[in-house]
C-alpha positions in Angstrom: -84.4 0.7 34.3 -83.2 -2.0 31.8 -84.0 -5.4 33.5 -82.7 -8.9 32.5 -79.0 -8.3 31.5 -76.0 -7.1 33.3 -75.0 -3.7 32.4 -72.1 -4.8 30.8 -74.0 -6.5 27.9 -75.4 -3.1 26.9 -72.0 -2.1 25.4 -70.8 -5.7 24.0 -71.8 -6.7 20.8 -69.8 -10.1 20.4 -68.5 -12.2 23.3 -67.0 -15.5 22.7 -67.1 -18.4 25.4 -64.6 -21.0 23.9 -65.4 -24.4 25.1 -62.2 -24.5 27.3 -63.2 -21.4 29.1 -66.5 -22.8 30.1 -67.6 -24.1 33.4 -67.4 -27.9 33.8 -69.1 -30.6 35.8 -70.0 -34.5 36.2 -72.2 -37.1 37.7 -71.8 -40.3 39.3 -67.9 -40.3 39.4 -67.3 -38.8 35.7 -70.3 -41.5 33.8 -71.7 -38.1 33.1 -69.5 -35.3 32.1 -70.7 -31.7 31.3 -69.7 -28.5 29.6 -71.5 -25.1 30.7 -71.7 -21.8 28.7 -74.0 -20.6 31.4 -73.2 -22.1 34.7 -74.4 -21.6 38.2 -72.1 -19.5 40.4 -69.9 -22.1 42.2 -69.3 -23.9 38.8 -66.7 -21.4 37.8 -66.1 -20.7 34.1 -66.5 -17.1 32.4 -70.4 -17.3 31.9 -73.5 -16.6 33.8 -76.9 -15.7 33.4 -78.4 -13.0 31.4 -81.7 -12.0 29.9 -84.2 -14.6 31.0 -81.2 -17.6 30.4 -80.3 -19.0 33.8 -78.3 -22.1 33.0 -76.9 -24.0 29.9 -75.3 -27.4 30.1 -74.2 -29.8 27.4 -74.0 -33.1 29.2 -73.1 -36.6 27.7 -72.0 -40.1 28.7 -69.8 -42.6 26.7 -71.3 -45.6 29.2 -74.8 -44.6 30.4 -75.7 -43.6 33.6 -78.8 -41.9 35.9 -79.2 -38.6 37.7 -81.4 -39.7 40.7 -84.4 -38.0 41.5 -84.2 -34.1 42.6 -86.4 -31.3 42.9 -87.1 -28.2 40.8 -89.0 -25.3 41.7 -90.1 -22.1 39.6 -87.7 -22.5 36.6 -88.7 -23.8 33.2 -86.3 -26.7 32.2 -85.8 -27.8 28.7 -83.9 -30.9 27.6 -82.8 -31.5 24.0 -81.4 -34.7 23.0 -78.7 -34.1 20.4 -77.5 -37.8 19.9 -78.7 -41.1 21.8 -81.6 -41.4 23.9 -82.8 -40.3 27.4 -85.4 -41.1 30.0 -87.1 -39.2 32.3 -89.1 -39.8 35.8 -91.1 -37.2 37.6 -93.4 -37.3 40.6 -96.6 -36.2 38.9 -96.5 -39.4 36.3 -94.8 -41.6 38.4 -93.2 -43.6 35.4 -90.4 -43.3 33.0 -90.9 -41.7 29.4 -88.4 -42.1 26.7 -87.2 -39.4 24.3 -84.8 -40.2 21.2 -82.2 -38.1 19.1 -84.1 -34.8 17.9 -86.7 -34.9 20.8 -86.9 -32.3 23.3 -88.8 -31.9 26.4 -90.2 -28.6 28.7 -90.7 -28.9 32.3 -92.4 -26.3 34.0 -91.2 -26.8 37.7 -94.2 -24.3 38.9 -94.5 -24.7 42.8 -92.4 -27.9 42.6 -91.8 -31.0 40.9 -89.1 -34.2 41.6 -87.6 -35.8 38.8 -84.8 -38.4 37.6 -82.8 -38.4 34.3 -81.3 -41.4 32.7 -78.8 -40.9 29.6 -78.3 -44.1 27.6 -74.7 -45.2 26.1 -73.6 -42.6 23.7 -76.1 -39.6 24.6 -75.4 -36.1 24.1 -77.9 -33.2 25.4 -78.6 -29.7 26.3 -80.2 -28.7 29.5 -81.4 -25.1 29.2 -83.2 -23.3 32.2 -85.2 -20.3 31.7 -86.5 -17.5 34.4 -90.1 -17.1 33.4 -90.4 -14.8 36.5 -90.3 -16.8 39.4 -92.6 -14.3 41.4 -95.4 -15.7 39.1 -94.2 -19.1 38.0 -93.7 -20.6 41.8 -97.6 -20.3 42.4 -98.6 -22.5 39.4 -98.7 -26.2 39.6 -96.0 -28.1 37.8 -96.4 -29.4 34.3 -94.3 -30.6 31.5 -94.4 -31.7 27.7 -92.5 -34.0 25.5 -91.9 -33.2 22.1 -90.4 -36.2 19.9 -88.5 -35.6 16.8 -91.4 -36.0 14.5 -92.6 -32.7 16.0 -90.0 -30.9 14.4 -89.1 -30.3 10.6 -86.6 -28.6 9.0 -87.3 -25.9 6.4 -84.8 -25.1 3.5 -84.4 -21.3 3.3 -81.6 -19.1 1.6 -79.0 -21.9 1.3 -79.7 -23.3 4.9 -81.9 -25.8 6.7 -84.0 -24.2 9.7 -85.4 -26.2 12.7 -88.0 -24.3 14.7 -88.1 -25.4 18.1 -90.1 -22.5 19.9 -91.2 -19.1 18.6 -93.1 -18.2 15.5 -94.1 -21.9 13.7 -92.4 -24.0 16.1 -94.4 -26.5 18.4 -92.8 -26.1 22.0 -94.9 -23.7 24.4 -93.2 -22.1 26.8 -94.2 -20.1 29.7 -91.0 -17.8 29.4 -91.8 -14.9 27.4 -90.0 -13.8 24.2 -87.8 -16.8 23.5 -87.0 -18.3 20.3 -85.0 -21.6 19.9 -84.1 -23.0 16.4 -81.2 -25.2 15.0 -79.7 -23.9 11.5 -77.6 -26.3 9.3 -75.4 -24.4 6.7 -73.6 -25.6 3.8 -70.1 -24.6 3.1 -69.4 -21.3 2.2 -70.4 -17.9 3.5 -74.1 -17.1 4.8 -75.8 -13.8 6.4 -78.4 -14.5 9.1 -80.9 -11.6 9.9 -81.2 -10.8 13.7 -83.8 -9.3 15.6 -81.8 -6.2 17.1 -84.3 -6.5 20.2 -83.2 -9.7 21.3 -79.9 -11.4 22.6 -78.7 -14.3 20.6 -77.1 -17.2 22.0 -75.3 -19.7 19.6 -73.8 -23.0 20.5 -71.7 -24.2 17.5 -72.8 -28.2 17.3 -70.7 -29.3 14.4 -67.8 -28.6 12.0 -65.7 -25.4 12.2 -67.0 -22.1 11.4 -66.3 -18.5 11.3 -69.2 -16.0 13.0 -68.7 -12.6 13.1 -65.2 -13.0 11.9 -64.0 -14.9 15.0 -63.2 -18.4 14.1 -64.7 -21.2 16.0 -64.7 -24.8 17.0 -67.2 -27.3 18.2 -68.5 -26.4 21.8 -67.7 -22.8 21.4 -70.4 -20.6 22.3 -71.2 -16.8 21.1 -73.3 -14.2 22.8 -74.6 -11.5 20.2 -76.6 -8.1 20.9 -77.3 -5.1 19.3 -76.8 -6.8 15.6 -79.0 -6.8 12.7 -77.3 -9.6 11.1 -74.2 -11.7 11.2 -72.2 -13.4 9.0 -71.4 -16.9 9.2 -68.8 -19.0 7.1 -69.1 -22.5 7.1 -66.6 -25.4 6.9 -68.3 -28.5 5.2 -71.5 -28.6 7.1 -71.9 -26.3 10.0 -74.6 -26.9 12.6 -75.5 -24.1 15.1 -78.1 -24.1 18.1 -79.4 -20.7 18.7 -81.6 -19.3 21.6 -83.0 -15.6 21.0 -84.2 -14.0 24.1 -85.3 -10.4 24.9 -82.8 -7.6 25.6 -84.9 -6.2 28.0 -87.4 -7.8 30.3 -90.1 -6.3 32.5 -89.4 -8.4 35.6 -86.6 -8.9 37.9 -85.0 -12.3 37.3 -83.6 -14.7 40.1 -80.0 -13.7 39.0 -80.7 -9.9 40.0 -82.3 -10.9 43.3 
């Protein structure tokens, strides 16, 4: 039995979710807005959980706003600051900590934690939830780590710059198995990216225009790839992608399958 993906994904090599087809959300009367390539069932949109990826939102604010204290349990919750600055409060440290552009945070919510988030004016961020096997994680004490921008460096290889957040060479430590997270910057032209055929690869186009696998994409579009050993990316100007690679097959049943 294959766990971690809806059956349909085993027969789909590439799925594109245009930004217009993604779920949307907002906080505080629209002070914070969201596009969600992977939303909750009640969010609408055409993207739902797969592998050990449970949720993915791009949130932003033009004026700054705060999401009040709220609880989490079981899931591993990652925040990535794309622009601006965020602050985070949780029930363990009982104080606020800051993360600026290029920083990231992991909350292993375990048996339970409450936190609040403050997005400063002009901030853009990702929040991505992983399912680390809730049958085990919910019995562990909650913990978290902040990673400031200086923790991550770009490495130049084969005509592109690669920043590794998690996986081989990356500083982020995750409980969720088999997850790799990178940001790639491509100069103008055609590039070939090698892929692990045992993974499903989730790509968010952060900047510029690009063609991925022959599909023309704009900023905010989202691509899911499986059963591929490589993909061709053609960049206009400097294209930036954010990619999460997760196992094609899991040895545990995820929350979305219960």
